[in-house]
C-alpha positions as CSV (number, residue, x, y, z in Angstrom):
1,X,0.0,0.0,0.0
2,X,1.4,3.4,-1.0
3,X,2.3,6.0,1.6
4,X,1.8,9.7,1.5
5,X,3.7,11.8,4.1
6,X,3.4,15.6,4.4
7,X,6.4,16.9,6.3
8,X,5.5,19.9,8.3
9,X,7.4,22.2,10.8
10,X,8.6,25.7,11.3
11,X,11.5,27.2,9.3
12,X,14.8,25.6,10.3
13,X,13.3,22.5,11.9
14,X,14.9,20.0,9.5
15,X,12.0,19.4,7.1
16,X,14.3,19.5,4.0
17,X,16.7,16.9,5.5
18,X,13.7,14.5,6.3
19,X,12.2,15.1,2.8
20,X,15.5,14.4,1.1
21,X,15.9,11.2,3.1
22,X,12.5,10.0,2.0
23,X,13.2,10.9,-1.6
24,X,16.4,8.8,-1.5
25,X,14.3,6.0,-0.2
26,X,11.9,5.9,-3.1
27,X,9.4,8.6,-2.3
28,X,8.4,11.0,-5.1
29,X,8.8,14.5,-3.8
30,X,6.1,17.2,-4.5
31,X,7.3,20.6,-3.5
32,X,4.5,23.0,-2.8
33,X,6.6,26.1,-3.6
34,X,7.2,24.6,-7.1
35,X,3.7,25.4,-8.3
36,X,4.2,29.0,-7.2
37,X,7.4,29.3,-9.3
38,X,5.7,27.7,-12.3
39,X,2.7,30.0,-12.1
40,X,5.0,33.1,-11.7
41,X,7.1,32.0,-14.8
42,X,3.9,31.5,-16.8
43,X,2.8,35.0,-15.9
44,X,6.3,36.5,-16.7
45,X,6.9,37.6,-13.0
46,X,10.5,37.7,-11.9
47,X,11.1,35.4,-8.9
48,X,12.4,37.2,-5.9
49,X,11.6,36.6,-2.2
50,X,9.3,39.7,-2.3
51,X,7.5,38.8,-5.6
52,X,7.1,35.2,-4.4
53,X,5.5,36.4,-1.1
54,X,3.2,38.8,-3.0
55,X,2.2,36.2,-5.5
56,X,1.3,33.7,-2.7
57,X,-0.9,36.4,-1.1
58,X,-2.5,37.0,-4.5
59,X,-3.4,33.3,-5.2
60,X,-4.6,32.8,-1.7
61,X,-6.9,35.8,-2.0
62,X,-8.2,34.4,-5.3
63,X,-8.4,30.7,-4.4
64,X,-8.4,30.6,-0.6
65,X,-5.9,29.5,1.9
66,X,-5.8,26.0,0.4
67,X,-4.8,27.4,-3.0
68,X,-1.5,25.6,-3.3
69,X,-3.0,22.2,-2.4
70,X,-5.8,22.8,-4.9
71,X,-3.4,23.6,-7.7
72,X,-1.2,20.6,-6.9
73,X,-4.0,18.1,-6.4
74,X,-3.9,16.5,-9.9
75,X,-0.1,16.1,-9.7
76,X,-0.4,14.6,-6.1
77,X,-3.1,12.1,-7.2
78,X,-1.1,11.0,-10.2
79,X,2.1,10.5,-8.2
80,X,0.3,8.7,-5.4
81,X,-1.3,6.3,-7.9
82,X,2.3,5.2,-8.9
83,X,4.0,5.0,-5.5
84,X,5.0,6.6,-2.2
85,X,4.8,10.4,-2.1
86,X,6.4,13.0,0.2
87,X,4.8,16.5,0.3
88,X,7.3,19.2,1.0
89,X,5.9,22.6,1.9
90,X,2.4,22.1,3.2
91,X,1.8,25.1,5.3
92,X,-1.8,25.9,6.1
93,X,-4.7,24.1,7.9
94,X,-6.8,24.6,4.7
95,X,-4.2,22.8,2.6
96,X,-4.3,19.9,5.0
97,X,-8.1,19.8,5.0
98,X,-8.2,19.6,1.2
99,X,-5.7,16.8,1.1
100,X,-7.4,15.0,4.0
101,X,-10.7,15.1,2.2
102,X,-9.2,13.4,-0.8
103,X,-6.8,11.0,0.8
104,X,-8.3,10.3,4.2
105,X,-6.1,8.1,6.4
106,X,-3.6,7.5,3.6
107,X,-2.2,11.0,4.4
108,X,0.2,11.1,7.3
109,X,1.3,14.5,8.8
110,X,4.9,14.2,10.0
111,X,6.0,17.2,12.1
112,X,9.7,17.9,12.6
113,X,10.2,19.8,15.8
114,X,13.0,21.0,18.0
115,X,13.6,23.6,20.6
116,X,13.2,27.2,19.4
117,X,16.6,28.2,20.7
118,X,18.4,25.4,18.7
119,X,16.3,26.1,15.6
120,X,17.2,29.7,15.6
121,X,20.9,28.9,16.1
122,X,20.8,26.5,13.2
123,X,19.1,29.1,11.0
124,X,21.7,31.7,11.9
125,X,24.5,29.3,10.8
126,X,22.9,28.5,7.4
127,X,25.2,29.3,4.5
128,X,22.5,29.6,1.9
129,X,19.6,31.3,3.8
130,X,20.8,32.8,7.1
131,X,18.4,34.9,9.1
132,X,19.0,37.3,12.0
133,X,17.1,36.5,15.2
134,X,14.7,39.4,14.5
135,X,14.0,38.1,11.0
136,X,13.3,34.6,12.0
137,X,11.1,35.6,14.9
138,X,9.1,37.9,12.5
139,X,8.8,35.1,10.0
140,X,7.6,32.6,12.6
141,X,4.9,35.0,13.9
142,X,3.8,35.8,10.3
143,X,3.5,32.1,9.3
144,X,1.5,31.3,12.4
145,X,-0.8,34.3,12.2
146,X,-1.3,34.6,8.4
147,X,-0.7,31.1,7.1
148,X,-2.2,29.0,9.9
149,X,1.0,27.0,9.9
150,X,0.6,25.9,13.5
151,X,-2.4,23.8,12.9
152,X,-0.8,21.0,10.8
153,X,2.2,20.9,13.2
154,X,0.0,20.6,16.3
155,X,-2.3,18.0,14.6
156,X,0.5,15.8,13.2
157,X,0.1,12.1,13.3
158,X,3.8,11.5,13.9
159,X,6.7,13.6,15.3
160,X,10.4,13.7,14.9
161,X,12.3,15.4,17.7
162,X,15.3,16.9,15.9
163,X,17.3,18.2,18.9
164,X,20.1,15.7,18.3
165,X,22.1,14.4,15.5
166,X,20.9,13.6,11.9
167,X,21.4,9.9,12.7
168,X,19.1,10.2,15.7
169,X,16.5,11.9,13.5
170,X,16.8,9.3,10.8
171,X,16.5,6.5,13.3
172,X,13.2,8.1,14.5
173,X,12.1,8.4,10.9
174,X,12.9,4.7,10.1
175,X,10.8,3.6,13.1
176,X,7.9,5.8,11.8
177,X,8.2,4.3,8.3
178,X,8.2,0.7,9.8
179,X,5.1,1.6,11.8
180,X,3.3,3.1,8.8
181,X,4.2,0.1,6.6
182,X,2.8,-2.3,9.2
183,X,-0.4,-0.2,9.6
184,X,-0.7,-0.2,5.8
185,X,-0.2,-3.9,5.5
186,X,-2.7,-4.5,8.3
187,X,-5.3,-2.3,6.6
188,X,-4.6,-4.1,3.2
189,X,-5.2,-7.5,4.8
190,X,-8.4,-6.3,6.5
191,X,-9.7,-5.0,3.3
192,X,-8.7,-8.1,1.4
193,X,-10.7,-10.3,3.9
194,X,-13.9,-8.3,3.6
């Protein structure tokens, strides 16, 4: 039985590392931000952090807070029909509700969490996208207040506590994958007998 995992968490929590690990283990990655880039290119809009933020506001105003999930739904359905899928970038509660309505219990929300102090330290050390303390605090508040990002994290089915090493996080992830595989097999057997 195919698995669909949406990896959620605040900026700097380690979502990308978890997503990359799943991708290396056969999951097809669907990046929510990718549809934004695609639509911006189609409309001839230069992609900058500011233009991306403004475009996201625009499509959410037009299509609602679940806009990205709505736009990606055909791609997600197709990928899931062929194998395991990892969703990278699900933010809002509305996006979650749209996917939950279509996929039901086949969708697993996996939250990557760690202490705020450590998360802010890791973000400050990033080579590609470092933030100051003030910038990341402002981003956190904005994502919670304007994107309803906290809902999917709080409502997650599974959690990885990412306060330790990558190996420790991957060990937790492997345990979760085994559990999901067993639950999927049990459900398959149950359905097969009925």
